[in-house]
N, C-alpha and C positions, 0 to 999 in steps of 0.2 A: 497623533498620525501612528499609522506603523507603516514598515518597508521594509521586508522578510525576504531572504534567499530561498530557496526548497528543492529539494532534488525528491521526483518522483519515480524512480526507474530501478530499481535491485538487483543485486545480480547475489546466490548462494554467497559468491565470492564476497560480493562490495556489501554484504547483507551491516547495519551499519549497531554493530550488539553492542559496543558502549553506550550508542546515543540510547538503544533499546533497553538498557544493564540500567542509563541511570534513571531512565524515567521507572525500570520499576523499583528502583532503593529510593527515587523519591517517595512510588505510590506508597510501599511500604509503613514508609517514614508518618509519614498523612495519613492512612486513615488504620494502623494499625497501634505503630507510639502514639501521635499527637493525637487519638482519640477519645483519650481521656480527657483528656485537658482543661475542656469543661464544666466536667462534673468536678474537676481537683482546683479549678479558681472558683465554682460555687461554694463547696466546700471550706474553702477561703473566704468566703463571701460572708459568709452565714456566721463565720465564727467573729468577724469585722465587726457587724453590725449587732451579733448580742455580746460579746466585748463589754467595756471602754470605749475602745479605738475610735468609734465612731464618734463617740463623747467630747473625744479630748479633740482629736484631725480636723472632722469634718470643718468646724467653725472657724476653724488657726488657715482651713486652705479658701475657705469664701475667702475669708479677708483679703487672701494672698490673689482669687479670684481677680475680686473688685477691683486691686492697683493693676490688673494686668489689660482690663478691662479690651478684649480681642472676641470676635465673634463667636469660640470655639469654646474660651474661659465665662463669657457669657451662659451657653447652654449648658454648662455643669451646675457653674452658681442656680438659674433657676430650678437644674433638680435639682440640688444640696438645700433650699429652699424648701421647697412644695414636699420634701420626701421622699427618697427613693424609693420606687412600688417593690415587691420584692424581684418582677423577669427587671430589674434597673438596677440593682444594688450590684451584679460583680461589672455592670460597665460602667458604675459610678467609681468601684476600687481603682478600679484599672486604671479609670484614669486618672487619679490621683498617680497612682503604681507608675503611671508612663512619664507625668508632667516632672522630668529633673531636675528642675532649678527646684522646685518645691524639694522634691525628696530630697538633693544633696544639701539644702534649709534647713530637713528634718533631721536626716542623720548626722549632722554635726551640731546637736544643738541650740539651733535658732530658733528652732518653731516650740521645744521641750524644750525647756531651760532644765539644769538639773535643781536649780531652785524652787522649779514650782512645783505644788505641793503633789502635782497627777503625778509629778515625771516616774517614780518609781513602779508604779502601776504601767504609765503606758511602759517603759525602757519593757517590767516582763511578758505583757501580753504581744505589743509587737515583734520582739523574736518569736516567741509562737506562731503568730501568723506572717514574720519571714517565713517563717519553718515549712508554713505548709505551704503558702506559695513556692517555696523552692523545689517541694516534690512534684511540680510540675513539669511534663515534660522538657517545653519548646524553654521554657525557662531556663534550666538547665543546659540549656546548645544552644543557646540564641548566644548571638557577637552583644557585647554590653561591655560599655566600659570601661565598671566595675567588677565587672568579672574576674574575679581571688583564682592570686600569682598569674605569674608570665606564663610560663607551662599552659595551664589551663585558658588560659588569652586565647596562647598560639594556635590548642586543638578548636573553638572555639571559631578559626577564623576559613575551616574547612566542615566543621559541624553542622552551622550556621546558614552551609549551604540548604540544605537536605531539608529546610524547616515551611515552612507556611504558614498565614495565616489564617486560611478558609478554602472552603473548594474553589470559589473562582480563581482565585491567589494561584493556588496549585493549579489549575486545565491550562489557565493563559501562557505558563511558565510552560508547563510539559508539553501544548502546540505548539510554539515558538522552537521548542527544543529541539522536539519533530520533523520541523521542517526544514531548519539551517544547519541543526549538529549533523548528520549525515552526508554534507556536503564537506563542510570541513572535518572529519574523519574519514575520509574517501580522502581528501589528498597527505591530511596525517602521517594516515597508517592510526589504528586504535591505543596506541598505548603512547604515542607524542598525544595522540591528542587525545584522551586520557589525562593525561598530567598538563597539556595546558586549560584542557576544562580547570581542572580542582583551581592552580594556578593563578589562572584569573580572575575566581572567587576572592582566592588568598588575595590579589591586592586592591578586588574593589572593596575588602573589607576592610582594610590595611587603609585607603582611600577614606572612607567612610568616617571611622572614625576617627580623622585627623580633623574633620571636618564638621561635625554632629554628633550629638552627647546622648543621640536617641538609641535604643537597640535593637539592630539589623536580624532579621532573616530573609530565604530565598533566595532563588538559581539563577535571579535576575542579571548578577554582576560577572556569572558564570557563563551563563547563555549570549549576554551582551560579548564578552570575551569571542564566543565558536560565531559569535555572527561576525567581529572584527576582523574572525582569520579567515572566513569567506570571500575577505573584501581583500587580501592582503593577499592568499594563497592563491586562486585565479585574477587579480591583476585589471589588465586590462580585457577584459575576458569576457564576454559578452553570458549572462547569469540570467540563469529568471528569477524575479520577485515578484510577492504577492505586494497588493500596498495598497490601504485606506487611508483616503478620506478625506473628515470628517464621515456623509453621506455615501463616496462612491468608495469604492472599489471594484481592484481588475486584476490580472497578472502584467509584465510587461520585462523583459530581459535587456538590461544597462551593462556597460561593464563594472566591474565587481567592484573596481577601486575607487569609485565614486560613490560607492552606500558608505564609507567613514567618515567621511565630513561629512555629508546628510543624518548619519548618524549622531555623530556631535550637538551639529546645528540644531536638532533636533531638539536633543536632550539640557544644550543650554539653554535656549527660548523655554521646555517648558516648566527647566529649573529656577530665570530668572520670576517666568512668570506665578510660579508658586511657590517660594520660598520653604512658606512651611509645609507643604504635603509632608503626607505619610510617603512619600514612595521618594526609597532614597536613588535622585539622580547624579548625586556623587559617585555613587555604587556603581552604575552602569555607564558613567565615563569614564570611572579607574576599568573598567570590565573592557571595555572599547579599547585603551590602550592596552593595558596590557595583552588581552586576544592579536592583538597587531605585534608586538612587540613579540608577542612566542610565536607568532607564525615564520613572523621574518627569520629567524636564529632554528626553528625547527625545520625551515623548511625543507620539502624534497631534493634531493641531488638532479633526482632525474625529470627534466624541464618539462616533458612530455609528461608527465601523469596528469597529469591535468587539465590534456588534453582528449587525455584517451577518457578522463572521466566524465568529460562534457559531451567526446560524441555518441560516450554513450550513452549517459542523458536524454541526448538529442534525436538515437537513431528511431524509435516512433513515431517521431512528428517529422523525422526523413523520409519515412516511410510512408506516411500518411500522405505525406507530399506529393510522391512520387507516384503511388497508388490512383491520385486524387488528378491528377496532368497526365496517367497513361488510359487513365478511364475518361478523359474527355476528349482523346485521342482517337480512343478505340471508336467513341460514338460519332464523332466529328466524321470519321473515318468511313464508315455504315451512313450517316446519312447523304455522304457523296456518293457510297458505293463502289468505294474502297476499297472491296473487299482484303487486298493484298495489307493496307495498312493495315485495319481496322484488326482483320488476326491477326496479326506480328503484337500492336497494342494489347489483343485479347489474352494471346501466349504468354510476354513478358506478365502483366499480370497475374495470370497463375500459378507463372512461377515465385510468385511474391504471397502467393492467397489459395495451393492448386486444390482447397477442398470446396471454391466458391462455385457455388451450383450458380449462379447467373452467369459469371463469368465466363461459366465452361460452358454452358448454353450458348451462347453469344458466339463465343468463338466458333465453337461448330458449327453453326450459321450462317457464320461467313467463310470456312475452309467449306462450308458445302455448294452455298455460291461461287466461290473461287474457281474451286473445280481443280485445284490444285492435289496431287494424289500428296504427298507427301506431306502437307498441311493439314488435305482430310490425314489421310492416320494419326498423325501425331491430338491430331482435336479430338477424334475418337478416341485416341486409346483414352487419353488425358481422365474422360467423359468415363470410362469404365472402368478407372483406377479409384472413381469417386469412393471411395469411405463411407463417408462424413452420419454420423443418424440422422434419419430421414432421407437421405437424396436421393434417394432409390426412388421413392413415388415422386418426389419435386421433377427425376428425371425423364419417367414413363417417356412423358413426349416425344424426348428427343430419343430414347431407344428403336421409340419406334421406323424415328428417322435412317437410322443405324441399321434395317432393315432392306433399304433396298439396292436392288444390286450392285450401281457402281459403290454404294461403299464397303459392302460387305467382300466384293474384289480385291480393293486396299487393304484388308484385315486376314492377317496372318489367320490360319485356323485357331490356332487358338484363343483366341481374341472374336472372332467368330461366336466359339463355341461360352465363353465367359459373358458374348449380348446374351446368345440362348438362353443362358442360368439366368440373369440380370430378366430376362420378356417373360423367361416361366416365375419369375417371382414378385413382375408385378401383372401379371396375370392376362399377361398380352400375348394368347395361345398363338394365336392364327399366326403371328411376326415367330413366331419363335417355332414355329413350324415348316416356315419353309425356308426359315434358317437352315433347323434340321437337315430336311431332306435335301437342299443341296449338298451338304455332308456326307448325304446315304445313297447321293444319286454315285458317288465314287469308290470302287471298293476298296482302293488302294488307306483313302480318309476314315470308311470303316472300320479297318484294321487295327489303323495304329491310332482311332479315338472312339474309338467303339464301346470304348467303358462308359467315357462324358457323355458321348451320343446319347445313348440306355438309359442312363441318370435323368437328366432331359429329358426321355421319356419319359421315364418311370416319374417323373415330377408331376408333368402332366398328367397322366394318365391317376394317379393320388387323385389330384386336383379336383379331374371331372364324376370320379368313384364317389368322393367324399359330396358330390354337392346331388351327385342322380342323374348325369349327364351321359345317360346309357351309350349315345349312338355315338356322339367324341372319343368317350374312353374306350371303344372298337375298335374306333377305327385307330387310336394308339396301340395300342394289346396288336391290333393288328401286323405294324409295324415293329413290331417288337417282336414278335412272334416270325415273321417274316425274315430280318435282318439280321435279329441275334434268338435263333435258335434254341440257345439251355446258357443259362449263369456257366456254365464251367469254361463256355469257348473265351469269354470276357476278357482281355484286355487291351491293353496296352497304355501312348501313355499319358500321365495323370496332370492333372491344373497346372499349372505355374502357379508359383506363391512369392514372386514377384516382380515387379513392373518391370517391361522390356525397359532398358539401359537405356534406349532415347529420352525416356523421361523419368527416370531411377532419378530419387531425393529430390523431386516437386513433386510428387503426388500427395504427402501428406503421411505413406502408405509406409511402418515400418519396417526393415529391411529383413531375409531371415535368418539366421544362423544353425548350421547343420541339418538335421533330418527332421521332417514335423511328424507328430503323434495322428493320430486320428483321419478321418477319412479324406479320400482324396478333392472329391468338389463340393465346391460350394455349399450346396442343400444338406452335404452332410447326412444321405442316405447312405444303409449297409446296403449294395445292392443287391445281394443276396440271397438278403431274409425278405427283400419285399417283394420282389420275384417268385420266395416261393408261396409266400401270403395271397400275392395278389392275381397268378396265374394260377391255381389250381383250379379242378374243375366249380362249374358255379353248382 
């Protein structure tokens, strides 16, 4: 059974750098430094079988296994009697080396006594074999009961935490570390988390050595400590957990403090059920105990820190729930033809997701039905200022609706011109001309916004000419010639680059700073050059 807390939302400030660094170090150690271990073990096994060691030790080992009479011993015994195949030689030698009781008797002279005629040969060849095994990276840094020297043994309490037996062992530990580590790191801080993580591994290794004579490698004890830190630091607050029970797995939120007794109980049950398992349940339990104590001692003085972490963790979920509620309210109100309430709900949805074309379209439709001038203006502006990729083609029908007289009457002139440019860009030429003709009817507006109006007309003229539509092109050219007889006389107000104050900050459009270079219109045309090119004699 698995029960793992996890954190999924990070910001640059809360990025779990220590957790990621620990995973990186573990990866480097396993995939680079431990990568040659198999070949080193194979060389040692080759020497073992090519020398007289196999003839001297294996018969004695077989006699020892017969006395043990357990399942694992019988399997090795059958391999000895059948004769190990080349691919089994390393496994057989390692089975002998990993049997602590037999190896203790062997080194104490109980298996090959000094009176044995083969003793001298065995001693020399055993020394050479031990030297070959000693070159294996894992053997040099694993936590072993008989590691030479107190200082070297103490160092191994750290180094064993970064070693793993195989890729599955490494991957399983790293996944759990990636899930649980960031939660503890965010609450403790990076340096304190690193100290607590390594110290948990040291305590886990020490407890293992008290109850077992087996060598120990792996980050499981340290990771157990990180998981216990989450339980203590977050206390009664509910945290997200991933759980896996037999074939069923899911996620849930439970009070963090309940995780610690649950983990200890799970480990105790598994230890009791499999006392001879290669999994060091004692190291796991030691890690849990150490992590819990260290988390309590190193807990942050700011008691609100963990609340802020959880607020950040669940912010996206809360936003999703709020958007779902607002959408349901908007759709229900629209179904009742309560346009005022529906428009308000869609407006709030756009505050959270300003580039959502579907919500913007629905908001405009509700505002159009409601006929409230302020709401209609707000909805129209939000649609016009959506600049998401591909949005214009989706909004083409909405742009057409905006060309209605009562919608134009609610729009400032700047936004009418913006609508005209959108209509030109989406090939709604007739609607664009209606908007532009309305502006050309006023000499004041023509003088104030002449360059923008001419820019839109030039866009239509260019499109018609490119597609060989002579009559529409002539109509547009006639408008340009009538209202703007000379390019030198064009001037007026340039298009605004920032959304109106009423929707600024809720449009997804970044604010500009200082003067902007480049042409003033959305169509980005050099009007003087285009006019000289297009208006020449035919």
